[in-house]
N, C-alpha and C positions, 0 to 999 in steps of 0.2 A: 506238157509245154503246154504253150500257147499256139492254135494252129490258125487257119485261115477263117473269116468272118460270113458267117451266115447271113443271110438278110431274109428279113419279114416277108419283104414285096415283090420278092425275087420268086416265091413261093407261089406258083399258080394255083394251086389249092387255097391256101391262106385266104387268097383274095376273093376267092367263092362263097365264105362264109358271109350269112346273113348276120349272126349276132357274135360280136365278140368283146371279151370280158380282158381287163388288165387287173392284173391283182398281185398285193407283196404287202409286206410292212410298209407303216408310212415314212414318208421321206425318202422314197427311190426314184420318183418319178413314176408313178402310174397314169397321173392325172395328165404330165406332159405327153407321153408317149401315147394313151388313149388319145388326147385334142390330135396328136401330129397326125395319127393314122384315119379318123376322121374327118382332117383336112383334104390328104389325101384322096382318099375314094371320092370326097364331093368335088374335088376340084379335077382329077385324071378319069374317075368314069362316071361323074356327073349322075353320080346314084343319089337319092332325096337319104339323105346320111343322117342319124341322130344320136348324140353324144348326150349320154346320161348319167351323171354322177351320185352314187348314193353312200359317198363321201361322207362324213358327219359334219365335215370340215372342209367344204368343196372349196376349189379355188378358180371354177372354169371361168367365172366373170374376170378374175384377175389376167387367166392366161387370154382367154379373146376381147379382153380390153373392152369389155361389154356388159352391162348390166344384163341380168338374165330374170326373167321372171320366175312365176309360181308353176307354169306351161311352159312346154316346148318352145323357145323361141329363135326367130330365125337368127342368124349372125349377117349382120348387115353386110361385110365385107367382103362375104361368100356367096355363091350361089349353092344350094340345096344341100346347105347344113343347117341346123337347126339343133341346140345345146338347153340339156335343162338340169338344174341343180335340185335334185329333190330332196325335200326336208323330212325327216319322222313325221313330223305333222302332217305333211300333206298323203302321206303313205297311211296315216290313222287313217283320215277321214274317205280316202282314198276306198279302205278295206270295209268301213263299215257301210259306205255306201254299198258295198259291191254283198256282202256278207253278214250286214247287221239286223234285217230282217229274218234272216235265216238264223242266225245266233240266237236271236228272239224267241222264235217258234221253237227250237230243240229245246232250250233252256228251259223253255215254259212248260214242254213236253215231262218235266222232271220238277218243277217248282211254280208257286203261283208268285211269278217274280213279272215285274214293269219293267219298263223298256231302259231303265237306266242303266241293266244289265250288258246292253250292246256296248256303252262306255266303258263298264269295267272292265271287259274283256278284251276290249281294242286297248287299252292302256297296259294289259300285263306286258312283262317284258319278252321279247321276242316274237309277238304275235303278229301284230301288223309292221314291224318295221323288219321282219326278218322274214317269217315264212311270207308274206305276202311280195315282197319285192321282185321274183322270181317270177310272178304269175302275173304280175302288173307289166314291166319289160314284155314276157311273152305275150299278153294282150296287146303293148305298142306294138308289136312287131305283124301278129296277127290280123288285127282294123285295117294293113296294107297302107299305109301313109310314108311307111321309113322302108325301103330297098334294104339297109343296114341298118343297124342298130351297134355303136358303140358301147360298153358298159365300165364308166369307169367306178371299180368295187370299193367298197370300203377299205379298210388297214385290213392286213391278212387275220388275223384274230377272231374279228367279225364275220369277215368271208366267208370263213370254216365253218365258223356256227350256222349261219346259214344255212353251207350245205348241207348241215347234218339233217335239215331241217326233213328227209326221207324218213330218218325213226324215229323223229319224234310225230312227224303227222300220221304215219303207218300207224304208231302206237296208239296216239290220243282220239285217230277214227275205230281203230277195230275196238278200244275200250267202249266208246261212246256207245258202237254198233252194238257189242254182245251185250250191255249194258241195259239196252233201252229193248232190245229182244225180250230179255230176261223176265222185263219190269215192264212190259207192253200192257199186260191187262191191267196193272195197278194203274196206270197212265190213263186209261182209257176210263175206269170207276172215278178217278179223280176229276177227269174232264167233264166227266156226267155230273159229277156232284157241285162242280164249279160255273156249270152250264158255259161251256166253251164250248166254241162252232167248231164243228171236224174242218180241219184244215189239209193242206199237203201233208203227208207222212214224214216224221221228223229222221225216218231210217231212212226213204227215196232224198230227204237233205243231205243225211251224211254219204250216204254213197255217193250222188256228186260230190261232194269234196274230196271224196276219195280218187274220181276219175281227175278230176283238178290235179291233186298232188301226183297221180300217177303222168298225167302228159306236160305237167312241170322238169319231173325227174325225166322222162324220155326224153325230153328236149336238150338239158344239162348233156346228155349222154348220147344225143344225135352229131357224132362228129360232121358230120355232110353239112349242119348248119351251123353248130356253134364251135368256136373256138376260147378255152381259155389261154392267157398269154401272162405268163411270171413276169414279174419287172425287179431286178435286185440294184445291189450294187456289189462293189469287191473289196466288201467288207466282212469280218470274220460271222458278224450278226446277220448280214444277208447273204450270206452262204447256206447256214444252217436256217436261217427262215426260208431258201429255197427249197434246200432238201426236205424242212417238213412239209411245205406246201404242195411241193410232186408227190410226193409219199401220200399225203391226204386225199388228194384230189385221186390219185391212181387207185387209192381205197374205194372211193365214191364211184368208179367206174368213167373217169373225167382224163383220158391221156394227155398227157402234156407235149405239144413237140417245140415249142419257141419259149425262148428265155430270153428277154431284152435286158443287157447288162447298160447300167448309164455310168457317166461321170468318170468313165475311163481317163485318166490322162497320157495322151501321148507320147511317144517314147522322146519324139524329136523335141518336143516341150522339157520333158525332163532331164534330158541332155545340160539345158540350159540353165538350172536350176538346181543348187540341190537342197532347198526343201522338196519341192515336187518330183526330182529325182528321189528321195526317201519315200515317201507317197507312192510314188510308183513302183518303186523296191515291193513295198506291203501289198499294194492292188497286183502286182504280178504272180504274187504266192497264191492270192486266193483264185485269180483268174485261171492258172492252172489247177486248182482244185476242182473248179467250174468244169475246166475243158475236159478235163479226165472222167467226170464224172457225166457230162452233159454234151460232149462233141459231138456239132454238126447241129446242135438246137441253138444255140448263143449268138446272139445278134448283139456288135459291141459299140454304144454311144458314145463319143467322146465327151473331154470337158468342156465346156464352152466359157468362153473367155466374158461373157455376160448373159445374164436370168435370161430364160426365153416365158416372153411374153411379147404377144401381139401375132399377126399372121406370117410374118415375113422370119419370125425367130422359128414357127411350127416348120416352114418349108425348110428350114435350113435340117431342123429333127430328121422329119421324114426323108431327109435326101440319105441320111444314113440308115434308116429303115428298109 
């Protein structure tokens, strides 16, 4: 049976987190929840806050009713708040700027390739758009411009794939390093034959990539710095997706303490409408399941009569958080 409602923002430990990610299946209110949290921290704690969305169909511009640029853009109606809808193309370009020369050098240690190899690797599925996203957010945090970053993640499947970067990165880096060590003498002879200048060791570059991967993964698991909030709805698919997300995150060493359940029909509204009462009974059965599994972790946000757009609507939302 349903019990009392937990609230995110009443948790002092939660408010201390510097990176907060919201995740869940598409259409459950991830972006709304992330936007409301970002607004709250900007208004109530006067922190420099960035909300960044990596959802391939972002809606921050619609929610804040303001056109956003390709870089973090100040929200004109709110002090201390900036927003960024990052597109895959931006991530690819940022990845090429950060890693392009290193990729070229490492691959050229294997084969006499030209610089087009950078574009080829960058466009490979899951390289720039998945493996670099976490490093990109961490870099934004570590440069000190923002005191808090709220990350509106991609829908659950893409986000969970991103979090699998640990095994992929380690596997790729280990293979690259091992192969390079085994064939180093061949590479050196090939370099002499091609009259290539001696440059930074490819093995050193690979080691630096491994260090970055370690740093990103450690950040994900650092519960003092980062928290992942699951967002869902009281429907069958929402419950099953929540179970899956919580399990997979736990498997990667990321513990979940908070789940937001959106669009819950208030009992007093259900009493005045046969249609709403029917929907309310369906929701109640799924809420009972969620409470049974995650009691003490749930924050309930009621169904509102209007769409959530604009600052005032977001203030209403964070009033329930």
